[in-house]
C-alpha positions in Angstrom: -116.2 212.6 87.1 -116.7 211.3 83.7 -113.8 210.8 81.1 -114.7 210.2 77.2 -113.1 208.2 75.0 -113.4 208.4 71.3 -111.9 205.5 68.8 -112.0 205.4 65.1 -113.9 202.5 63.1 -115.0 201.6 60.5 -115.5 198.4 57.6 -112.4 199.4 55.6 -109.6 200.1 58.9 -111.0 197.9 61.2 -110.6 197.7 65.1 -106.9 198.4 65.9 -107.8 202.0 67.3 -110.5 200.4 69.4 -108.7 197.4 70.6 -106.0 200.1 71.8 -108.7 202.3 73.1 -110.4 199.8 75.3 -107.2 199.1 77.0 -106.4 202.1 78.0 -110.0 202.9 78.7 -110.1 199.8 80.9 -107.4 201.4 83.3 -109.9 203.9 84.7 -112.0 201.5 87.1 -112.2 204.2 89.6 -113.7 206.6 87.0 -117.4 206.5 85.2 -115.6 206.3 80.9 -117.7 206.7 77.9 -116.6 205.0 74.4 -118.0 206.6 71.4 -116.7 204.4 68.1 -117.7 206.4 64.5 -120.0 203.5 64.1 -123.0 201.2 65.8 -121.9 198.1 65.3 -117.6 198.5 66.8 -119.6 200.0 69.7 -121.9 196.6 70.7 -118.7 194.8 69.9 -117.1 196.6 72.3 -119.3 195.9 74.9 -120.5 192.4 74.1 -116.9 191.3 73.6 -114.4 193.8 74.8 -116.2 194.5 78.2 -116.8 197.6 77.9 -120.0 199.0 80.1 -120.8 202.1 78.1 -120.0 202.6 74.3 -122.1 204.0 71.4 -121.6 204.8 67.5 -121.8 208.7 66.8 -121.5 208.3 63.1 -118.9 211.5 62.8 -116.6 212.3 65.3 -117.7 215.8 65.3 -120.8 214.4 67.1 -118.8 214.1 70.6 -120.0 217.3 71.4 -123.7 216.3 71.1 -122.6 213.3 74.4 -119.5 215.9 75.8 -119.7 219.2 77.3 -117.4 222.3 77.0 -114.4 221.4 79.6 -114.8 217.7 80.0 -112.2 215.0 79.3 -111.7 213.5 76.0 -109.1 210.6 75.3 -109.1 210.9 71.2 -107.8 208.2 68.8 -108.7 209.2 65.1 -107.3 211.4 62.5 -110.2 212.7 61.0 -109.4 216.2 62.3 -107.8 218.7 60.3 -105.8 221.9 62.0 -109.1 224.0 62.4 -111.1 221.2 63.9 -107.7 220.3 65.9 -107.4 223.6 67.7 -111.0 223.6 68.5 -111.0 220.4 70.2 -108.3 221.1 72.3 -110.1 224.6 73.3 -113.6 223.0 74.2 -112.4 220.3 76.3 -110.8 221.1 79.7 -108.2 218.2 78.8 -107.7 216.9 75.6 -105.1 213.7 75.3 -104.6 212.4 71.6 -103.5 208.7 70.5 -101.0 208.6 68.0 -98.6 206.2 66.7 -97.7 208.3 63.8 -93.9 208.9 64.2 -94.2 212.5 62.9 -96.6 213.4 64.5 -95.8 216.4 67.0 -97.8 217.6 70.2 -99.5 220.5 69.7 -100.3 222.9 72.2 -102.6 222.3 75.0 -103.2 219.1 74.1 -101.2 215.9 75.4 -100.1 213.4 73.1 -99.8 209.6 73.6 -97.2 208.6 71.3 -94.3 205.2 71.3 -92.5 207.2 69.7 -91.3 210.8 70.4 -90.8 212.3 73.8 -90.8 215.9 75.2 -93.3 218.6 77.0 -96.9 217.2 76.7 -95.9 213.7 75.4 -96.9 210.6 77.2 -95.0 207.4 75.9 -96.7 204.6 75.8 -98.0 201.7 73.8 -101.4 200.0 74.6 -101.7 196.8 74.9 -104.9 195.4 76.8 -103.0 193.7 80.2 -105.2 190.7 79.8 -102.5 189.6 77.3 -99.9 189.7 79.6 -101.1 186.8 81.6 -99.9 183.4 81.2 -102.2 180.9 79.0 -101.7 177.7 77.5 -100.6 177.6 73.8 -101.5 175.0 71.4 -103.2 176.7 68.3 -101.4 178.1 65.2 -103.9 180.9 64.4 -104.2 182.7 61.0 -105.8 186.1 61.8 -106.2 188.9 58.6 -107.5 191.1 60.3 -110.7 192.7 61.8 -111.6 193.8 58.4 -110.7 192.6 54.6 -112.7 194.8 52.4 -111.0 193.9 49.2 -111.6 189.9 49.8 -107.8 189.2 50.2 -108.3 186.0 52.1 -110.1 184.5 49.2 -106.7 184.5 47.6 -104.6 184.0 50.5 -106.4 181.1 51.8 -105.7 178.1 49.0 -102.2 178.8 49.7 -102.5 178.2 53.3 -104.0 174.5 52.9 -101.2 172.8 53.9 -99.6 175.2 57.0 -102.1 173.1 59.8 -103.5 176.9 60.5 -106.5 177.8 62.3 -108.5 180.8 61.5 -109.9 183.3 63.3 -112.5 185.5 61.4 -112.5 189.3 61.8 -115.0 191.1 62.8 -116.1 193.2 59.7 -115.7 190.0 57.4 -118.3 189.5 54.7 -120.6 187.1 55.3 -119.4 184.7 52.7 -115.9 184.8 53.2 -115.4 182.7 56.3 -117.4 179.7 54.9 -115.4 180.1 51.5 -112.5 179.8 53.0 -113.1 177.1 56.0 -112.2 174.3 54.1 -108.5 175.1 53.8 -108.0 175.8 57.6 -107.8 173.2 60.2 -110.3 174.9 62.7 -112.9 178.3 62.4 -113.3 180.5 65.4 -115.8 183.2 65.2 -114.4 187.1 65.7 -116.0 187.0 69.2 -113.7 184.5 70.3 -110.8 187.0 69.9 -110.0 187.6 73.4 -109.7 183.7 74.2 -108.0 182.6 71.0 -105.1 185.6 70.7 -103.2 184.0 73.8 -103.7 180.9 72.8 -101.7 181.0 69.7 -98.4 179.7 70.1 -97.9 181.0 66.4 -99.6 184.0 65.2 -99.7 185.1 61.7 -101.8 188.3 60.9 -102.1 191.7 58.7 -103.2 193.4 61.5 -100.8 195.2 63.8 -102.5 195.9 67.1 -103.4 192.5 67.1 -99.8 191.2 66.3 -98.6 193.5 69.3 -101.2 191.7 71.9 -100.0 188.3 70.8 -96.1 189.5 71.1 -97.5 190.5 74.7 -99.1 187.4 75.2 -95.5 185.3 74.4 -96.6 183.8 71.2 -94.2 183.6 68.0 -95.7 186.0 65.8 -95.2 187.0 61.8 -96.8 190.4 60.9 -97.3 190.5 57.2 -99.0 193.9 56.9 -97.7 197.7 56.1 -98.4 199.9 58.6 -95.4 202.3 59.1 -96.6 203.6 62.4 -96.1 200.4 64.1 -93.1 199.0 62.4 -90.7 200.4 64.7 -92.8 198.6 67.7 -93.2 195.5 66.4 -89.1 195.2 65.3 -88.6 196.4 68.9 -90.7 193.4 70.2 -89.5 190.7 68.2 -92.3 190.6 65.5 -91.3 189.2 62.3 -92.5 191.1 59.7 -92.8 189.6 56.2 -93.8 192.3 54.6 -96.2 191.1 51.3 -97.7 188.0 51.2 -95.9 185.0 50.1 -96.1 181.2 51.0 -92.4 180.6 50.7 -91.6 183.8 52.5 -94.1 182.3 55.0 -92.5 179.2 55.2 -89.1 180.8 55.9 -90.8 183.2 58.1 -92.4 180.0 60.5 -89.1 178.4 60.2 -87.0 181.6 61.7 -89.8 183.1 64.2 -88.9 183.7 67.4 -90.9 184.0 70.8 -91.6 188.1 71.3 -89.9 189.9 73.7 -92.1 191.8 76.1 -89.3 194.2 77.9 -90.4 197.1 75.6 -93.9 196.6 76.5 -93.3 196.6 80.1 -91.3 199.6 79.7 -94.0 201.5 77.7 -97.3 199.8 79.4 -100.4 201.1 79.3 -101.1 201.3 82.9 -98.1 203.6 82.8 -99.8 205.7 80.6 -103.1 205.6 82.5 -101.1 206.7 85.5 -99.8 209.4 83.8 -102.7 210.7 82.2 -104.4 210.7 86.0 -101.5 212.6 87.2 -102.6 215.5 84.5 -106.1 215.4 85.1 
């Protein structure tokens, strides 16, 4: 049996959906699994860095039908569909599991909704964080990770303000070629995006604009500061004790660093990716 996974990715959105989808996908080692992403670069990253064996970029989510057949199983993490296509996907696939962190998103008849916010018939409660980040690790780094995407090059504005904070820079996957080199003088150390799975658990302090990365650092037991605005994630981040700074400001960052505490992992344990995977297997 093959279980197909699809995650929306691009150079404006980053890899948050990919990271949580792969976290779930890795729990199905006894099955044949196949990952599809929106574009080829993220599929390559999934194979080279995240340990996925089979992955391909398909450019348009509607092309899942060229790889899957009617009656197959799909785990879908995207908001690209409209109501008509949504219904067609439910009818096309034998089992259709949809990942959504939108608190206002409700389960549709015939699908299974993976959500951290709602409960009820057809809903699987869970927060998808790779189990690798729960392992004990030596923590020595103070890491700044803007995110996998910085399309507007905001880091060029922020970096000079970070010069005296003694932080290491973890590059984002979709960074423009020149950005990391231009901002490197403002950081103590620079790590390439391929080092992400090793650097995040080694962070005693982790500052990020990426909500999913903030959760992964929290799972590893770091002190985490989030300065993004993803409202789908904010209730989750609050429950694990991630300090939400709001917009970036150096004075606010200094205060946040002093106030930040080691994240609480009990909530993530209660809604673990392993439990989500087991609930899916029970429904196959």
